[in-house]
Every structure is written in C-alpha cells, then in structure tokens.
Short mmCIF file of the C-alpha atoms (twelve columns), coordinates in Angstrom:
data_MODEL
# 
_entry.id   MODEL 
# 
loop_
_atom_site.group_PDB 
_atom_site.id 
_atom_site.type_symbol 
_atom_site.label_atom_id 
_atom_site.label_alt_id 
_atom_site.label_comp_id 
_atom_site.label_asym_id 
_atom_site.label_seq_id 
_atom_site.Cartn_x 
_atom_site.Cartn_y 
_atom_site.Cartn_z 
_atom_site.pdbx_PDB_model_num 
ATOM 1   C CA . UNK A 1   0.000   0.000  0.000  1 
ATOM 2   C CA . UNK A 2   1.325   3.430  -0.930 1 
ATOM 3   C CA . UNK A 3   1.727   5.820  2.014  1 
ATOM 4   C CA . UNK A 4   -1.127  8.305  2.125  1 
ATOM 5   C CA . UNK A 5   -0.161  11.985 2.303  1 
ATOM 6   C CA . UNK A 6   -2.937  12.389 4.835  1 
ATOM 7   C CA . UNK A 7   -1.644  9.650  7.177  1 
ATOM 8   C CA . UNK A 8   -0.890  11.798 10.235 1 
ATOM 9   C CA . UNK A 9   -4.183  13.651 9.932  1 
ATOM 10  C CA . UNK A 10  -6.104  10.394 9.484  1 
ATOM 11  C CA . UNK A 11  -4.416  9.099  12.643 1 
ATOM 12  C CA . UNK A 12  -5.392  12.243 14.576 1 
ATOM 13  C CA . UNK A 13  -8.993  11.964 13.358 1 
ATOM 14  C CA . UNK A 14  -9.241  8.313  14.377 1 
ATOM 15  C CA . UNK A 15  -7.738  9.020  17.816 1 
ATOM 16  C CA . UNK A 16  -10.100 11.939 18.287 1 
ATOM 17  C CA . UNK A 17  -13.142 9.889  17.287 1 
ATOM 18  C CA . UNK A 18  -12.176 7.189  19.786 1 
ATOM 19  C CA . UNK A 19  -11.623 9.766  22.543 1 
ATOM 20  C CA . UNK A 20  -15.023 11.300 21.787 1 
ATOM 21  C CA . UNK A 21  -16.753 7.909  21.884 1 
ATOM 22  C CA . UNK A 22  -15.038 7.126  25.192 1 
ATOM 23  C CA . UNK A 23  -15.939 10.521 26.634 1 
ATOM 24  C CA . UNK A 24  -19.607 10.322 25.655 1 
ATOM 25  C CA . UNK A 25  -19.892 6.786  27.057 1 
ATOM 26  C CA . UNK A 26  -18.265 7.852  30.328 1 
ATOM 27  C CA . UNK A 27  -20.482 10.945 30.555 1 
ATOM 28  C CA . UNK A 28  -23.557 8.755  30.153 1 
ATOM 29  C CA . UNK A 29  -22.471 6.823  33.258 1 
ATOM 30  C CA . UNK A 30  -22.386 9.985  35.394 1 
ATOM 31  C CA . UNK A 31  -24.862 10.134 38.271 1 
ATOM 32  C CA . UNK A 32  -26.304 13.404 36.956 1 
ATOM 33  C CA . UNK A 33  -26.212 13.140 33.171 1 
ATOM 34  C CA . UNK A 34  -28.361 16.240 32.717 1 
ATOM 35  C CA . UNK A 35  -25.411 18.612 33.120 1 
ATOM 36  C CA . UNK A 36  -23.412 16.645 30.527 1 
ATOM 37  C CA . UNK A 37  -25.908 16.666 27.649 1 
ATOM 38  C CA . UNK A 38  -24.060 19.319 25.615 1 
ATOM 39  C CA . UNK A 39  -20.770 17.484 26.096 1 
ATOM 40  C CA . UNK A 40  -22.299 14.173 25.022 1 
ATOM 41  C CA . UNK A 41  -23.963 15.715 21.978 1 
ATOM 42  C CA . UNK A 42  -20.776 17.472 20.851 1 
ATOM 43  C CA . UNK A 43  -18.765 14.286 21.442 1 
ATOM 44  C CA . UNK A 44  -21.122 12.379 19.168 1 
ATOM 45  C CA . UNK A 45  -20.994 15.075 16.471 1 
ATOM 46  C CA . UNK A 46  -17.220 15.280 16.647 1 
ATOM 47  C CA . UNK A 47  -16.714 11.511 16.512 1 
ATOM 48  C CA . UNK A 48  -18.980 11.223 13.478 1 
ATOM 49  C CA . UNK A 49  -17.282 14.081 11.663 1 
ATOM 50  C CA . UNK A 50  -13.782 12.801 12.466 1 
ATOM 51  C CA . UNK A 51  -14.722 9.377  11.091 1 
ATOM 52  C CA . UNK A 52  -16.172 10.938 7.929  1 
ATOM 53  C CA . UNK A 53  -13.102 13.135 7.457  1 
ATOM 54  C CA . UNK A 54  -10.699 10.230 7.979  1 
ATOM 55  C CA . UNK A 55  -12.597 8.211  5.367  1 
ATOM 56  C CA . UNK A 56  -12.479 11.105 2.885  1 
ATOM 57  C CA . UNK A 57  -8.728  11.412 3.352  1 
ATOM 58  C CA . UNK A 58  -8.179  7.653  3.141  1 
ATOM 59  C CA . UNK A 59  -9.757  7.583  -0.295 1 
ATOM 60  C CA . UNK A 60  -8.006  10.878 -1.202 1 
ATOM 61  C CA . UNK A 61  -11.299 12.592 -1.955 1 
ATOM 62  C CA . UNK A 62  -11.121 15.852 -3.900 1 
ATOM 63  C CA . UNK A 63  -13.087 17.314 -0.970 1 
ATOM 64  C CA . UNK A 64  -10.663 16.142 1.726  1 
ATOM 65  C CA . UNK A 65  -9.305  19.626 2.448  1 
ATOM 66  C CA . UNK A 66  -12.812 21.034 2.814  1 
ATOM 67  C CA . UNK A 67  -13.711 18.207 5.198  1 
ATOM 68  C CA . UNK A 68  -10.544 18.951 7.177  1 
ATOM 69  C CA . UNK A 69  -11.449 22.620 7.600  1 
ATOM 70  C CA . UNK A 70  -14.912 21.846 8.921  1 
ATOM 71  C CA . UNK A 71  -13.559 19.010 11.062 1 
ATOM 72  C CA . UNK A 72  -11.132 21.445 12.706 1 
ATOM 73  C CA . UNK A 73  -14.026 23.742 13.612 1 
ATOM 74  C CA . UNK A 74  -16.109 20.856 14.984 1 
ATOM 75  C CA . UNK A 75  -13.125 19.660 17.042 1 
ATOM 76  C CA . UNK A 76  -12.582 23.167 18.451 1 
ATOM 77  C CA . UNK A 77  -16.190 23.347 19.622 1 
ATOM 78  C CA . UNK A 78  -15.970 19.931 21.257 1 
ATOM 79  C CA . UNK A 79  -12.609 20.739 22.870 1 
ATOM 80  C CA . UNK A 80  -13.969 23.972 24.346 1 
ATOM 81  C CA . UNK A 81  -16.898 22.114 25.921 1 
ATOM 82  C CA . UNK A 82  -14.887 19.163 27.227 1 
ATOM 83  C CA . UNK A 83  -12.239 21.455 28.706 1 
ATOM 84  C CA . UNK A 84  -14.910 22.916 31.007 1 
ATOM 85  C CA . UNK A 85  -15.330 19.568 32.776 1 
ATOM 86  C CA . UNK A 86  -12.837 18.191 35.285 1 
ATOM 87  C CA . UNK A 87  -13.319 14.503 34.512 1 
ATOM 88  C CA . UNK A 88  -10.213 12.822 33.123 1 
ATOM 89  C CA . UNK A 89  -12.125 11.520 30.105 1 
ATOM 90  C CA . UNK A 90  -13.285 15.041 29.248 1 
ATOM 91  C CA . UNK A 91  -9.775  16.450 29.593 1 
ATOM 92  C CA . UNK A 92  -8.343  13.650 27.419 1 
ATOM 93  C CA . UNK A 93  -11.054 14.275 24.845 1 
ATOM 94  C CA . UNK A 94  -10.330 18.012 24.794 1 
ATOM 95  C CA . UNK A 95  -6.651  17.263 24.178 1 
ATOM 96  C CA . UNK A 96  -7.428  14.812 21.351 1 
ATOM 97  C CA . UNK A 97  -9.800  17.341 19.785 1 
ATOM 98  C CA . UNK A 98  -7.187  20.099 19.902 1 
ATOM 99  C CA . UNK A 99  -4.587  17.828 18.341 1 
ATOM 100 C CA . UNK A 100 -6.995  16.807 15.590 1 
ATOM 101 C CA . UNK A 101 -7.996  20.419 14.927 1 
ATOM 102 C CA . UNK A 102 -4.327  21.345 14.551 1 
ATOM 103 C CA . UNK A 103 -3.643  18.475 12.126 1 
ATOM 104 C CA . UNK A 104 -6.782  19.227 10.122 1 
ATOM 105 C CA . UNK A 105 -5.930  22.920 9.815  1 
ATOM 106 C CA . UNK A 106 -2.476  22.049 8.527  1 
ATOM 107 C CA . UNK A 107 -4.013  19.690 5.991  1 
ATOM 108 C CA . UNK A 108 -6.649  22.219 4.907  1 
ATOM 109 C CA . UNK A 109 -4.066  24.944 4.302  1 
# 
C-alpha cells in the first residue's frame, strides 16, 4: 500500500473519534447526566465528523481539504466544551480534539 499523504491527519482523526466515543460513554455513566448533555452531543458530532473526514482522506477525496477545515471547527467546539469539565475523560477528549484540529488545519491549508 502506498503511504497516504494524509496519514498523520487520518491518525489524529481516528484518535479523536475514539476519545469522543469514550468521553460520551463515560459521561452517560455519570450520576447526573443532565449537566453533561451538551458534552455528550458534541462528542457524538465530533466523533462522526472525524470518522467521515478520515474516510475522505483515506480515499483521497477531492473534498478532503474542505472536510478537514470543517472538522477542525467541529473539534474546536468539542474541545472547548470538554475542557470545562474536570473529569479525566473530558480532559483527554479536549486534548485529542485540539490535536486533531491542529492536524486538520495544517491539511486544509
């Protein structure tokens, strides 16, 4: 298989999607889920968009750069929300989202 020029960004997207899935699952186990609904919703959006963006890059879609730009914005929104919560899973998710946003912005440039 030929190395994909998007490899590092694909990796960041996959890691971010996994972190978002983990975060949303952990948030759903909280005693008071009601204060985590925005976090859970943004986690789910971010995971879905990261997966879509990774797939677009993997097939070297002509729209990959456009996906990357939007993905960066989605990741920023999720990171901002997760960073407000003290739980380790939220902090790890915020970090993964920031890393993915950075990689996606570089790819979109």
